[in-house]
C-alpha positions as CSV (number, residue, x, y, z in Angstrom):
1,X,-18.4,14.1,1.7
2,X,-16.8,14.9,4.9
3,X,-13.5,14.5,6.2
4,X,-14.7,11.9,8.8
5,X,-16.3,9.6,5.7
6,X,-12.9,10.2,4.3
7,X,-11.1,8.3,7.0
8,X,-14.1,5.5,6.6
9,X,-13.3,5.2,3.0
10,X,-9.2,4.4,4.2
11,X,-10.1,1.8,6.5
12,X,-11.9,0.4,3.7
13,X,-9.2,0.5,1.6
14,X,-7.0,-1.4,4.4
15,X,-9.6,-3.6,4.6
16,X,-9.4,-4.4,1.1
17,X,-5.8,-4.4,0.8
18,X,-5.8,-7.4,3.8
19,X,-7.5,-9.5,2.1
20,X,-5.2,-8.9,-1.1
21,X,-2.2,-10.8,0.9
22,X,-4.0,-14.2,1.2
23,X,-5.5,-14.0,-2.4
24,X,-2.1,-13.1,-3.6
25,X,-0.7,-15.9,-1.9
26,X,-2.7,-18.7,-3.3
27,X,-2.1,-17.2,-6.6
28,X,2.0,-17.4,-5.7
29,X,1.3,-20.9,-4.5
30,X,-0.7,-21.6,-7.9
31,X,2.9,-20.6,-10.0
32,X,2.2,-17.0,-10.9
33,X,5.3,-14.9,-10.6
34,X,4.8,-11.4,-8.3
35,X,6.0,-8.8,-11.1
36,X,3.5,-10.9,-13.2
37,X,0.8,-10.6,-10.9
38,X,1.8,-7.0,-10.1
39,X,1.9,-6.2,-14.3
40,X,-1.3,-7.9,-14.8
41,X,-2.7,-6.1,-12.0
42,X,-1.5,-2.3,-12.5
43,X,-2.2,-2.4,-16.7
44,X,-5.1,-3.8,-16.4
45,X,-6.5,-1.5,-14.1
46,X,-5.0,1.2,-16.0
47,X,-7.2,0.2,-19.3
48,X,-10.3,0.4,-16.9
49,X,-9.4,3.7,-16.2
50,X,-8.5,4.5,-20.0
51,X,-12.2,3.5,-20.9
52,X,-13.9,5.3,-18.0
53,X,-11.7,8.6,-19.2
54,X,-12.8,8.2,-22.9
55,X,-16.2,8.1,-21.6
56,X,-16.1,11.4,-19.7
57,X,-13.9,13.2,-22.4
58,X,-12.3,15.4,-19.4
59,X,-9.2,17.6,-19.9
60,X,-6.4,16.5,-18.6
61,X,-3.5,18.9,-17.5
62,X,0.3,18.4,-17.7
63,X,0.7,18.0,-13.7
64,X,-1.9,15.3,-13.7
65,X,0.3,13.1,-16.1
66,X,3.8,13.9,-14.4
67,X,2.6,13.4,-10.5
68,X,1.1,9.9,-11.4
69,X,3.7,9.3,-13.6
70,X,5.9,9.9,-10.8
71,X,3.7,8.2,-8.0
72,X,3.3,5.4,-9.9
73,X,7.1,4.7,-10.2
74,X,7.8,4.9,-6.9
75,X,4.8,2.3,-6.8
76,X,6.3,0.0,-8.7
77,X,9.6,-0.1,-6.8
78,X,8.3,-0.2,-3.6
79,X,6.5,-3.1,-4.7
80,X,9.4,-5.3,-6.6
81,X,12.0,-4.2,-3.4
82,X,9.1,-5.8,-1.1
83,X,9.2,-8.7,-3.4
84,X,12.5,-9.7,-3.7
85,X,13.3,-9.0,0.0
86,X,11.1,-11.6,0.5
87,X,13.3,-14.1,-1.2
88,X,16.2,-13.1,1.3
89,X,14.6,-12.4,4.6
90,X,11.7,-14.0,6.6
91,X,8.0,-13.0,5.9
92,X,7.7,-11.8,9.3
93,X,10.9,-9.5,9.3
94,X,9.8,-8.1,5.5
95,X,6.3,-7.4,7.1
96,X,8.0,-5.5,10.0
97,X,10.4,-3.7,8.1
98,X,8.3,-2.6,5.4
99,X,5.7,-1.3,8.0
100,X,8.4,1.3,9.0
101,X,7.2,3.6,6.7
102,X,4.1,4.4,8.7
103,X,7.1,6.3,10.9
104,X,8.7,7.6,7.9
105,X,5.7,9.0,6.0
106,X,5.5,12.0,8.4
107,X,9.4,13.4,8.1
108,X,8.6,13.2,4.1
109,X,5.5,15.0,4.1
110,X,7.5,17.8,6.4
111,X,10.0,17.7,3.4
112,X,7.5,18.0,1.0
113,X,5.2,20.5,2.4
114,X,7.4,22.1,5.0
115,X,4.6,22.0,7.6
116,X,5.5,20.1,10.8
117,X,3.1,17.2,11.4
118,X,0.3,17.8,14.4
119,X,3.2,16.2,17.7
120,X,0.4,13.5,18.2
121,X,1.2,12.2,14.9
122,X,4.9,11.3,15.6
123,X,4.0,9.2,18.8
124,X,0.7,7.6,17.2
125,X,3.5,6.2,14.4
126,X,5.8,5.2,17.0
127,X,3.2,3.2,18.6
128,X,1.5,1.8,15.1
129,X,5.0,0.2,14.4
130,X,4.9,-1.4,17.7
131,X,2.2,-2.7,16.7
132,X,3.1,-3.7,13.3
133,X,6.0,-5.5,15.4
134,X,4.0,-7.5,17.4
135,X,1.9,-8.1,14.4
136,X,4.6,-9.7,12.1
137,X,7.3,-10.6,14.6
138,X,7.8,-14.6,14.9
139,X,10.7,-14.6,17.9
140,X,13.5,-14.7,15.2
141,X,17.2,-13.1,15.8
142,X,17.3,-9.9,14.0
143,X,20.4,-9.3,11.9
144,X,20.6,-6.9,9.0
145,X,20.6,-9.2,5.9
146,X,20.1,-8.5,1.9
147,X,16.2,-8.9,2.4
148,X,16.2,-6.7,5.1
149,X,17.7,-3.9,3.3
150,X,15.6,-4.3,0.0
151,X,12.3,-4.2,3.1
152,X,13.3,-1.1,3.9
153,X,14.6,0.6,0.9
154,X,10.3,-0.1,0.3
155,X,9.3,1.2,3.0
156,X,11.3,4.7,2.2
157,X,9.4,4.6,-1.4
158,X,6.5,3.5,0.4
159,X,6.5,6.5,2.4
160,X,7.6,9.2,-0.2
161,X,4.7,8.0,-2.5
162,X,1.9,8.8,-0.2
163,X,3.8,11.7,1.1
164,X,4.4,13.3,-2.3
165,X,0.7,12.2,-3.3
166,X,-0.6,14.3,-0.7
167,X,1.6,17.0,-1.0
168,X,0.9,17.6,-4.6
169,X,-2.3,16.7,-5.5
170,X,-4.5,19.6,-4.4
171,X,-6.8,20.8,-6.8
172,X,-6.0,17.8,-9.4
173,X,-8.6,14.9,-10.4
174,X,-7.8,12.1,-8.5
175,X,-8.7,9.5,-11.5
176,X,-6.8,11.4,-13.9
177,X,-3.8,10.8,-11.1
178,X,-4.4,7.6,-10.6
179,X,-4.6,6.5,-14.4
180,X,-1.3,7.4,-15.4
181,X,0.4,6.0,-11.8
182,X,-1.6,2.5,-12.3
183,X,0.3,3.0,-16.3
184,X,3.5,4.0,-15.4
185,X,3.5,1.1,-12.4
186,X,2.1,-1.1,-14.8
187,X,4.6,-0.4,-17.4
188,X,7.7,-0.6,-15.0
189,X,6.6,-4.2,-13.2
190,X,5.9,-5.3,-17.1
191,X,9.9,-4.8,-17.6
192,X,11.1,-6.4,-14.2
193,X,9.1,-9.4,-14.8
194,X,10.7,-9.6,-18.2
195,X,14.3,-9.4,-17.2
196,X,13.6,-11.0,-13.7
197,X,11.1,-13.5,-14.3
198,X,12.1,-14.6,-17.9
199,X,8.5,-12.5,-19.3
200,X,6.0,-15.1,-17.5
201,X,3.4,-12.8,-17.9
202,X,2.8,-13.3,-21.2
203,X,1.9,-17.3,-20.8
204,X,-0.5,-15.7,-17.8
205,X,-3.1,-17.1,-16.9
206,X,-1.6,-20.5,-16.4
207,X,-4.7,-21.8,-14.4
208,X,-8.2,-20.7,-13.0
209,X,-6.5,-20.3,-9.8
210,X,-4.4,-17.6,-11.1
211,X,-7.0,-15.9,-13.3
212,X,-10.2,-16.0,-10.6
213,X,-7.4,-14.4,-8.0
214,X,-5.5,-12.2,-10.3
215,X,-9.2,-10.2,-11.2
216,X,-10.2,-9.7,-7.6
217,X,-6.9,-8.1,-7.3
218,X,-7.1,-5.9,-10.3
219,X,-10.7,-5.4,-9.4
220,X,-10.6,-4.6,-5.3
221,X,-7.4,-4.3,-4.5
222,X,-5.8,-1.9,-7.4
223,X,-8.6,-0.3,-9.8
224,X,-11.0,0.4,-6.7
225,X,-8.5,1.0,-3.8
226,X,-5.6,3.5,-5.5
227,X,-8.5,5.5,-6.5
228,X,-10.4,5.9,-3.4
229,X,-7.0,6.3,-1.9
230,X,-6.0,9.1,-4.4
231,X,-9.5,10.6,-3.7
232,X,-9.3,10.2,0.0
233,X,-5.6,12.0,-0.3
234,X,-6.8,15.6,-0.9
235,X,-9.1,15.5,2.4
236,X,-7.0,13.6,5.0
237,X,-3.3,14.7,6.3
238,X,-0.7,12.3,4.9
239,X,0.0,11.4,8.5
240,X,-2.9,9.8,9.3
241,X,-3.2,8.1,6.0
242,X,-0.4,6.5,6.5
243,X,-1.7,5.3,10.3
244,X,-5.2,4.1,8.9
245,X,-3.7,2.1,5.8
246,X,-1.1,0.3,7.9
247,X,-4.6,-1.3,9.6
248,X,-4.0,-3.4,6.2
249,X,-1.6,-6.0,8.3
250,X,-4.3,-6.6,10.9
251,X,-6.8,-7.4,8.3
252,X,-4.7,-9.4,6.1
253,X,-4.1,-11.6,9.7
254,X,-7.7,-11.5,10.6
255,X,-8.8,-12.8,7.2
256,X,-5.6,-14.9,6.8
257,X,-7.2,-16.3,10.5
258,X,-10.6,-16.9,8.9
259,X,-9.7,-18.4,5.7
260,X,-6.4,-20.3,6.0
261,X,-6.6,-21.1,9.2
262,X,-3.7,-18.9,9.9
263,X,-3.3,-18.6,14.0
264,X,-4.1,-15.5,15.9
265,X,-1.9,-14.9,19.1
266,X,-2.4,-12.6,22.1
267,X,0.7,-11.2,20.6
268,X,-0.8,-10.4,17.3
269,X,-4.2,-9.5,19.3
270,X,-2.3,-7.0,21.5
271,X,-0.3,-5.5,17.9
272,X,-3.8,-4.7,16.6
273,X,-4.9,-3.0,19.6
274,X,-2.2,-0.6,19.6
275,X,-2.4,0.1,15.8
276,X,-6.2,1.2,16.6
277,X,-5.2,3.1,19.8
278,X,-2.7,5.0,17.5
279,X,-5.4,6.2,15.4
280,X,-7.3,7.0,18.1
281,X,-4.4,9.1,19.7
282,X,-3.9,11.3,16.4
283,X,-7.8,11.8,16.2
284,X,-7.8,12.8,19.6
285,X,-8.4,16.7,20.0
286,X,-5.8,17.4,23.0
287,X,-6.4,20.9,22.8
288,X,-10.2,20.6,23.9
289,X,-9.3,19.0,26.5
290,X,-6.5,21.7,28.4
């Protein structure tokens, strides 16, 4: 598979994750607890990957185990910070502040690899962040509250997860790494559910809507999407990875418009245009034009 095909794969992942926004919202509206959803998603995905690995009977390296466990812990903390932060701030501020991982990722990538990202990556990241702002902002006055701080911390963990995975994946087997990543995230979100949500996961699912919505999230948004992302990160630089994946907000807005009847304003469309423009600038070969 060529480098361009891996970029298309990342766009497909972003579209799947975008579809996860309204589906998660439906599950929450029908009484599912946030960390219960996450625990079921990650543990179910790890169980399916375990069956696959048992069938393949491939040797698993220690470095694959440690990488997966570490990035999985980052993933679980990021998801939980985003979820808890949403309880203390507005959805639009949560989406925007979480989206700042786009501008943070290149700096962490430099920290882990000691390789300076291409200059246009920085410009593209800030342009993408502007697009995220337009997509998510609903006009409220900006002031930093407790939930906003949690949302920013979430962005930091997401940025570290993406950049560290890109820096360390190397020649490791992506599916081996992703199994331990899903397992680690699943165990930790299960603990969060027990401590913060009275172990509601043990009574899950409470209705058919919860079951089918989370089943979709397990198969598409977790098992397939994260496995594909881990593979793609072997071949695409971390700065471009985060730019492409950030379009999940755009896909989420469009899918919510189609299926939930949410409004797509001119501001949202402009934000989406800026996000795609940022990816074009990141991909444009300036040297050939000089």
